[in-house]
C-alpha positions in Angstrom: 4.9 -0.6 10.2 4.7 1.8 7.1 7.6 3.8 6.8 6.1 7.0 5.7 8.9 8.9 6.0 7.2 12.2 5.7 9.8 13.7 8.4 12.8 14.5 6.0 10.3 17.0 4.5 10.9 19.8 7.2 14.3 19.4 7.0 15.8 19.0 3.6 13.5 22.1 1.9 16.2 24.7 0.9 17.8 23.1 -2.4 13.9 22.8 -4.0 13.4 24.6 -7.4 9.8 26.0 -8.4 8.4 24.0 -11.1 7.4 26.1 -14.1 6.1 23.6 -16.6 3.1 21.4 -16.3 2.6 17.6 -16.9 0.6 16.8 -20.4 -2.8 15.7 -19.4 -5.7 14.1 -21.8 -8.5 14.8 -19.3 -10.7 17.7 -19.6 -11.5 19.6 -16.2 -15.4 18.6 -17.1 -17.6 16.0 -14.9 -20.0 14.4 -17.5 -20.2 16.8 -19.8 -20.6 19.7 -17.3 -17.3 22.1 -16.4 -15.7 21.7 -13.3 -16.5 25.6 -12.6 -20.1 24.9 -13.0 -22.2 24.4 -10.1 -22.1 24.7 -6.6 -19.1 25.7 -4.7 -17.4 24.6 -1.1 -15.4 26.5 1.6 -12.6 24.6 3.8 -12.6 26.7 6.5 -8.7 27.4 8.5 -8.5 24.4 11.4 -8.4 26.7 14.2 -12.3 27.7 13.7 -14.8 26.1 16.0 -14.3 22.1 15.7 -17.7 19.8 16.7 -14.8 17.0 16.8 -11.7 15.8 15.6 -11.5 11.8 13.7 -9.0 9.6 14.5 -7.9 6.0 12.9 -7.2 4.2 16.1 -3.8 1.7 15.6 -4.1 -2.1 15.3 -2.1 -4.6 14.3 -4.3 -5.9 11.4 -1.9 -4.2 8.6 1.2 -3.8 10.3 2.4 -6.0 13.3 3.5 -4.0 16.2 1.8 -0.7 15.0 -0.8 -0.6 18.1 2.0 -1.3 20.6 4.1 1.4 19.1 1.6 4.2 18.8 -1.3 3.3 20.8 0.1 5.7 23.8 0.4 8.9 21.5 -3.3 8.1 20.4 -4.7 8.2 24.7 -2.7 11.4 24.6 -4.4 12.9 22.0 -8.1 11.9 23.2 -7.3 12.8 26.7 -6.4 16.5 25.6 -9.2 16.9 23.0 -11.9 16.2 25.0 -11.1 19.0 27.2 -12.9 21.1 24.5 -14.6 18.9 21.7 -15.8 15.2 20.5 -13.7 12.6 19.6 -14.9 10.6 17.1 -12.6 7.0 17.4 -12.7 4.8 14.0 -11.7 1.4 15.2 -11.2 -1.8 13.1 -13.2 -4.2 14.8 -15.5 -4.8 17.6 -12.8 -6.5 19.6 -10.6 -3.2 18.9 -13.3 -0.8 20.2 -13.7 -3.0 23.8 -9.8 -3.0 23.7 -9.7 1.1 23.2 -13.0 2.0 25.4 -11.1 -0.4 28.4 -7.8 1.6 28.3 -9.7 5.4 27.8 -11.7 4.4 30.8 -8.6 3.2 33.2 -6.9 6.4 32.1 -10.0 8.6 32.9 -11.0 10.2 30.2 -14.2 11.6 29.4 -15.8 9.3 27.5 -19.1 11.2 27.2 -17.1 13.3 24.4 -15.6 9.8 23.0 -17.9 7.8 20.3 -16.6 4.6 17.5 -17.2 4.1 14.4 -16.2 0.2 14.0 -14.5 0.7 10.2 -12.0 -1.7 9.3 -8.7 0.5 8.4 -5.2 -0.1 6.7 -3.3 2.2 9.1 -3.9 5.4 11.0 -3.3 8.4 8.8 -6.9 10.1 8.8 -5.5 13.4 7.7 -4.8 12.0 4.1 -7.8 9.4 3.7 -10.3 10.9 5.8 -13.3 12.9 5.5 -12.3 16.3 4.2 -15.1 18.3 5.9 -16.5 21.7 4.1 -19.5 23.9 3.7 -21.9 24.3 0.8 -23.1 27.7 -0.6 -26.1 28.0 2.3 -23.6 27.3 4.7 -24.3 23.5 5.4 -21.4 20.7 6.6 -20.6 18.8 3.7 -18.5 15.9 3.4 -15.5 15.6 0.7 -14.5 12.1 -0.8 -11.6 12.9 -2.6 -9.6 9.8 -4.0 -6.8 8.2 -1.9 -4.4 5.7 -3.6 -1.6 5.2 -0.9 0.4 7.9 -1.8 0.8 6.9 -5.5 0.0 3.7 -4.9 3.0 2.7 -2.8 0.8 1.5 0.5 -2.3 -0.3 0.8 -5.4 1.7 1.0 -8.6 0.1 0.0 -10.1 0.2 3.4 -8.9 3.6 3.8 -10.2 5.3 0.9 -13.7 3.5 1.7 -13.5 5.7 5.3 -15.3 8.9 4.0 -18.0 7.3 2.6 -18.7 5.0 5.6 -18.4 8.3 7.8 -20.9 9.9 5.8 -23.2 7.2 5.5 -22.6 6.8 9.8 -23.4 10.4 10.8 -25.9 11.7 7.7 -23.8 14.2 6.5 -23.8 14.4 2.6 -21.0 13.4 0.6 -19.4 14.8 -2.6 -17.8 12.0 -4.9 -14.5 13.8 -6.4 -13.0 12.0 -8.7 -9.0 12.9 -8.1 -6.7 11.8 -5.8 -5.8 14.4 -3.1 -4.5 13.9 0.4 -5.3 16.1 3.5 -1.8 16.6 4.2 -0.6 17.7 0.9 -2.9 21.0 1.1 -2.2 23.9 3.7 -5.2 26.6 3.4 -5.1 30.4 5.3 -9.3 29.8 5.2 -9.1 33.2 3.4 -9.0 31.9 0.0 -5.0 30.7 -0.3 -3.4 27.7 -0.4 0.0 26.1 -0.6 0.9 23.2 -1.8 3.8 21.5 -3.7 3.6 20.2 -7.2 5.7 17.2 -6.2 2.8 15.7 -4.6 -0.4 17.3 -6.2 0.9 17.4 -9.9 2.5 14.2 -9.5 1.7 11.2 -12.5 1.1 8.4 -9.9 -1.7 10.6 -8.5 -3.2 13.3 -11.2 -1.6 12.0 -14.2 -4.5 12.9 -16.7 -5.0 16.6 -15.2 -3.2 19.8 -16.0 -2.3 22.1 -13.1 -5.0 24.5 -14.4 -7.5 21.8 -13.7 -6.2 20.7 -10.3 -6.5 24.6 -9.9 -10.0 24.5 -10.7 -10.7 21.5 -8.7 -9.0 23.2 -5.4 -11.2 26.3 -6.2 -14.9 24.5 -6.6 -14.1 22.2 -3.7 -12.3 24.0 -1.7 -12.8 27.7 -2.3 -9.4 28.8 -3.1 -8.5 31.6 -5.5 -4.6 31.7 -4.7 -2.3 29.4 -5.3 1.4 29.5 -4.1 3.1 25.8 -5.6 6.4 25.2 -4.1 8.2 22.8 -6.4 9.2 20.4 -3.4 10.8 16.9 -4.3 9.0 13.9 -5.8 10.4 10.7 -4.6 12.2 12.2 -1.4 9.1 10.2 1.2 6.3 8.0 0.4 3.9 11.2 0.1 6.1 13.2 -2.5 6.6 15.8 -0.1 3.8 17.1 1.8 3.5 20.3 2.9 2.2 20.2 6.2 5.4 18.9 7.7 7.2 22.7 6.5 4.6 25.0 7.0 1.1 26.3 8.8 -0.8 28.9 8.7 -1.8 30.3 12.2 -4.1 32.9 10.5 -4.4 35.1 6.9 -1.8 37.0 8.0 0.8 35.0 9.3 2.9 31.7 8.3 4.1 29.3 11.1 7.5 27.6 9.2 10.5 25.2 9.8 13.5 27.6 10.8 15.4 26.2 7.6 13.0 28.9 6.2 14.8 31.6 8.1 16.8 33.4 5.5 16.8 36.4 3.9 15.2 36.3 0.4 17.2 38.7 -0.9 20.2 35.9 -1.4 18.4 33.3 -2.8 17.5 32.6 -6.5 13.9 33.6 -8.1 13.2 29.6 -8.3 14.3 28.3 -5.1 11.3 27.1 -2.7 12.0 29.5 0.2 12.1 32.2 -1.9 8.6 31.8 -3.2 7.1 30.8 0.5 9.5 34.0 2.2 7.8 36.3 -0.7 4.2 35.1 -0.9 1.5 37.1 -0.6 -2.2 36.5 0.8 -5.4 36.8 -1.4 -5.6 40.6 -0.9 -2.0 41.0 -2.0 -0.3 41.6 1.5 2.7 39.9 2.6 2.4 37.3 5.1 4.2 37.8 8.2 7.0 34.7 9.6 7.2 32.8 13.0 10.0 30.1 12.7 10.2 27.0 14.7 13.4 25.1 15.9 14.3 21.8 14.9 15.1 19.4 18.0 18.7 20.4 19.4 19.7 16.4 19.1 19.0 13.4 16.7 15.8 11.9 18.0 14.6 9.2 16.1 16.8 6.3 13.8 15.0 5.8 9.9 16.7 3.3 7.8 20.1 3.3 9.8 20.2 7.2 10.0 19.8 9.7 13.2 18.0 12.4 12.8 16.4 15.6 14.4 12.5 16.2 14.9 10.3 18.8 14.1 7.4 20.9 15.5 5.5 22.0 12.3 2.9 18.7 12.0 0.8 19.9 15.2 -2.4 19.8 15.7 -5.0 22.9 16.5 -8.0 21.4 18.7 -10.9 24.1 20.2 -8.8 24.1 23.3 -5.9 22.2 23.2 -2.8 22.6 20.3 -1.2 18.9 20.3 2.6 19.9 19.8 5.0 16.7 18.7 7.6 16.5 21.3 10.6 14.1 21.3 12.3 14.5 25.0 14.9 16.8 23.8 15.6 20.5 25.1 14.1 22.4 22.1 10.6 20.6 22.9 10.3 23.5 25.6 11.5 26.6 22.9 8.8 25.2 20.2 6.2 24.5 22.9 6.5 28.6 24.4 6.5 29.7 21.0 3.1 28.1 19.6 2.0 29.0 23.7 2.7 33.0 23.0 0.9 32.3 19.6 -2.1 30.2 20.8 -3.0 32.6 24.1 -6.4 30.9 24.5 -5.3 27.5 24.0 -3.1 25.1 26.3 -0.2 23.6 24.3 0.2 19.6 24.9 3.5 18.4 23.9 3.0 14.7 23.1 6.2 12.0 22.7 5.5 11.3 18.7 8.6 9.3 18.3 7.7 5.7 17.6 5.4 7.7 15.1 8.3 9.8 14.0 10.0 6.9 12.8 7.7 5.9 10.6 7.2 9.4 9.2 4.3 11.0 10.9 3.3 13.3 13.7 0.5 14.7 15.4 -1.4 16.7 12.4 -1.0 13.4 10.0 -3.2 11.4 12.4 -6.0 13.9 12.7 -9.2 15.2 10.7 -11.2 18.3 12.1 -15.5 18.0 11.9 -16.4 21.9 12.2 -19.7 23.0 13.5 -22.5 21.7 11.7 -23.5 25.5 10.7 -21.2 28.0 9.2 -20.9 31.1 11.3 
């Protein structure tokens, strides 16, 4: 199975430095002679807004032997929780897989009226990174953005996964925009009110955006995500297959509050100006207001073995549904601590802990394998 190894990004961030330089790039921010700033713009809503449903790519054994057996219980529990408040759209590899998944969900007494199936071959399960990005256009209509996906910089098979946004668009009849830039969903964390946090090690990496300057990348994000306030952390290129995705480090509760790993629970005055932790802790929202912070612990004990080393688990990579919050759990004492912190925040939702140790050993958690579809019309 794919060693996505995003797990260390939650645990090894204190020494990161903020990059102030930009890569040289030869391409201009023009598409067919038209400036990227021209034409319609789009808005990516906060994860917590009302969903029509959630997309999952069901694990199979066609790329990595044993993936289905290792992961399937996690997908069952995600589906069980999500159908309490929204539809669940399952992408399955073929008709045989569809029948298999349908049978086990029925055996688990899951409400199948909220579940539908799409038979699209996939390479893997990480729909957050390769799947459709649902945004609103200027009239408030839902649109699918098809960013390029190249297996985190040509590190893993991706040809099937890169076709998923187009196939989803064709299947459900939501118009699609093709975007000529590599960008994974897990590389960006957005507050829904004009601010994005990301890592330069991933987004401004030659293995993805060699021909773009950071200014051009920002222009794309402004046009296609609706953000104008950029909080750039340096990150660590090569630290894991993702080059240090942000969605394992922090999450916006709203446009005023950031939920962060406990490693960030520091006094900014003790940190140098080029430290990523200080950059995050002193960040301001689009209105110039400092963010409030809530910190989640790591597990008390080591929970999985990766490349011969036992490591602790992190809780940040959770997913917010309409009626539930799906939280990575590890059969650890701090599961209850993290779940309670989140339950106290998301008072109108049920916090559900899901044992993700098998998935975590391969580098991912709940947020990595979910993708929200907002309601059809922006309210």
